[in-house]
C-alpha positions as a Python dict, from the first residue, in 0.01 Angstrom:
ca = {
    (1, 'M'): (0, 0, 0),
    (2, 'G'): (172, -25, -338),
    (3, 'I'): (501, -34, -515),
    (4, 'Q'): (692, 260, -653),
    (5, 'A'): (771, 261, -1024),
    (6, 'L'): (976, 532, -1199),
    (7, 'G'): (809, 828, -1034),
    (8, 'F'): (472, 669, -973),
    (9, 'R'): (320, 487, -681),
    (10, 'V'): (125, 194, -816),
    (11, 'G'): (-136, 21, -608),
    (12, 'A'): (-435, -198, -620),
    (13, 'L'): (-769, -192, -439),
    (14, 'A'): (-1009, -485, -414),
    (15, 'I'): (-1376, -406, -357),
    (16, 'G'): (-1590, -714, -366),
    (17, 'T'): (-1500, -898, -684),
    (18, 'A'): (-1373, -583, -862),
    (19, 'F'): (-1000, -516, -867),
    (20, 'F'): (-876, -161, -940),
    (21, 'C'): (-523, -59, -1026),
    (22, 'F'): (-411, 297, -988),
    (23, 'A'): (-102, 507, -1022),
    (24, 'F'): (-19, 857, -913),
    (25, 'P'): (302, 1057, -938),
    (26, 'F'): (524, 1101, -639),
    (27, 'A'): (891, 1151, -571),
    (28, 'V'): (1114, 976, -323),
    (29, 'R'): (1350, 1199, -134),
    (30, 'G'): (1590, 1134, 142),
    (31, 'D'): (1915, 954, 191),
    (32, 'S'): (1846, 634, -8),
    (33, 'A'): (2121, 719, -258),
    (34, 'A'): (2368, 768, 24),
    (35, 'K'): (2278, 434, 179),
    (36, 'N'): (2330, 248, -146),
    (37, 'A'): (2642, 435, -249),
    (38, 'A'): (2844, 295, 41),
    (39, 'G'): (3160, 117, -64),
    (40, 'P'): (3346, 153, -392),
    (41, 'V'): (3047, 265, -597),
    (42, 'A'): (2980, 639, -605),
    (43, 'S'): (2640, 795, -661),
    (44, 'V'): (2578, 1018, -962),
    (45, 'T'): (2293, 1267, -1009),
    (46, 'D'): (2121, 1402, -1321),
    (47, 'S'): (2306, 1733, -1273),
    (48, 'A'): (2646, 1559, -1254),
    (49, 'F'): (2582, 1294, -1520),
    (50, 'E'): (2734, 1490, -1806),
    (51, 'A'): (3063, 1557, -1624),
    (52, 'T'): (3091, 1227, -1441),
    (53, 'V'): (2976, 986, -1712),
    (54, 'L'): (2963, 1144, -2057),
    (55, 'R'): (3289, 1341, -2036),
    (56, 'S'): (3481, 1073, -1850),
    (57, 'E'): (3823, 978, -1985),
    (58, 'Q'): (3754, 620, -1870),
    (59, 'P'): (3464, 389, -1960),
    (60, 'V'): (3183, 412, -1704),
    (61, 'I'): (2936, 150, -1575),
    (62, 'V'): (2613, 312, -1457),
    (63, 'D'): (2383, 107, -1238),
    (64, 'F'): (2029, 252, -1263),
    (65, 'W'): (1846, 143, -949),
    (66, 'A'): (1561, 226, -708),
    (67, 'E'): (1505, 157, -341),
    (68, 'W'): (1183, -34, -419),
    (69, 'C'): (1354, -271, -669),
    (70, 'P'): (1448, -605, -508),
    (71, 'N'): (1651, -715, -813),
    (72, 'C'): (1849, -389, -790),
    (73, 'K'): (1936, -472, -432),
    (74, 'D'): (2039, -824, -535),
    (75, 'L'): (2263, -682, -806),
    (76, 'A'): (2437, -429, -575),
    (77, 'P'): (2709, -667, -444),
    (78, 'L'): (2804, -759, -804),
    (79, 'V'): (2825, -393, -900),
    (80, 'E'): (3047, -331, -599),
    (81, 'R'): (3265, -629, -696),
    (82, 'W'): (3305, -488, -1050),
    (83, 'A'): (3406, -152, -904),
    (84, 'R'): (3673, -311, -688),
    (85, 'K'): (3796, -542, -966),
    (86, 'Y'): (3802, -296, -1256),
    (87, 'G'): (3823, 33, -1064),
    (88, 'R'): (4160, 131, -1211),
    (89, 'R'): (4032, 91, -1570),
    (90, 'L'): (3672, 215, -1544),
    (91, 'K'): (3438, 412, -1321),
    (92, 'V'): (3137, 246, -1163),
    (93, 'V'): (2851, 466, -1043),
    (94, 'K'): (2487, 427, -931),
    (95, 'L'): (2198, 647, -1022),
    (96, 'D'): (1875, 642, -820),
    (97, 'V'): (1602, 675, -1083),
    (98, 'E'): (1344, 803, -835),
    (99, 'V'): (1553, 1105, -740),
    (100, 'N'): (1711, 1149, -1085),
    (101, 'P'): (1450, 1080, -1358),
    (102, 'R'): (1610, 1274, -1646),
    (103, 'S'): (1908, 1046, -1715),
    (104, 'P'): (1704, 722, -1733),
    (105, 'K'): (1461, 885, -1969),
    (106, 'R'): (1742, 1026, -2185),
    (107, 'F'): (1897, 681, -2228),
    (108, 'G'): (1579, 478, -2265),
    (109, 'V'): (1589, 308, -1926),
    (110, 'S'): (1230, 203, -1853),
    (111, 'Q'): (1293, -118, -1662),
    (112, 'L'): (1505, -200, -1362),
    (113, 'P'): (1761, -306, -1290),
    (114, 'A'): (1951, -154, -1580),
    (115, 'I'): (2326, -135, -1628),
    (116, 'L'): (2477, 75, -1908),
    (117, 'L'): (2839, 81, -2014),
    (118, 'F'): (2941, 420, -2151),
    (119, 'D'): (3260, 498, -2337),
    (120, 'K'): (3355, 834, -2486),
    (121, 'G'): (3010, 971, -2406),
    (122, 'R'): (2799, 703, -2568),
    (123, 'V'): (2630, 380, -2462),
    (124, 'V'): (2827, 83, -2586),
    (125, 'K'): (2641, -192, -2399),
    (126, 'K'): (2313, -217, -2213),
    (127, 'W'): (2181, -483, -1977),
    (128, 'I'): (1818, -465, -1865),
    (129, 'G'): (1653, -678, -1600),
    (130, 'V'): (1811, -974, -1428),
    (131, 'V'): (2148, -1041, -1592),
    (132, 'G'): (2410, -1310, -1560),
    (133, 'A'): (2717, -1183, -1378),
    (134, 'K'): (2949, -1379, -1602),
    (135, 'D'): (2794, -1230, -1913),
    (136, 'V'): (2845, -877, -1784),
    (137, 'Q'): (3196, -954, -1659),
    (138, 'K'): (3293, -1100, -2002),
    (139, 'S'): (3158, -793, -2181),
    (140, 'I'): (3343, -559, -1946),
    (141, 'E'): (3667, -750, -1988),
    (142, 'S'): (3623, -763, -2364),
    (143, 'H'): (3560, -388, -2378),
    (144, 'L'): (3867, -321, -2165),
    (145, 'G'): (4079, -560, -2375),
    (146, 'L'): (4144, -794, -2084),
    (147, 'N'): (4046, -1123, -2249),
    (148, 'G'): (4244, -1210, -2545),
}
């Protein structure tokens, strides 16, 4: 048994006092993106990333996540809250990194959770790992011109 990490299954094996770590490539398929896209947050794929995110007229928050990432699951309600709160001023989408590996690689996402704010086709803010909701909210509001 192991964890899944950006296209690899990572595991460990203990034999006596020796401990071996291993990784081998694998892909996750199925409906995990559909399960996590419920609510106000739409899913985006590598093939739709250009049109949905980079050519968007509105700023876009992209939540890079994976089914195996507990912090991603903890962050999901916040992402949904941002989508409801700011949905008229920006898009909020989720991208499953296991099923869509090209976009995370293109934008340097190597740790999860990762949230990127795009505007006019470029990354204007990036949050990696566990982040404070108030920090993200302040940055979003500042970018949208809502605080001041």
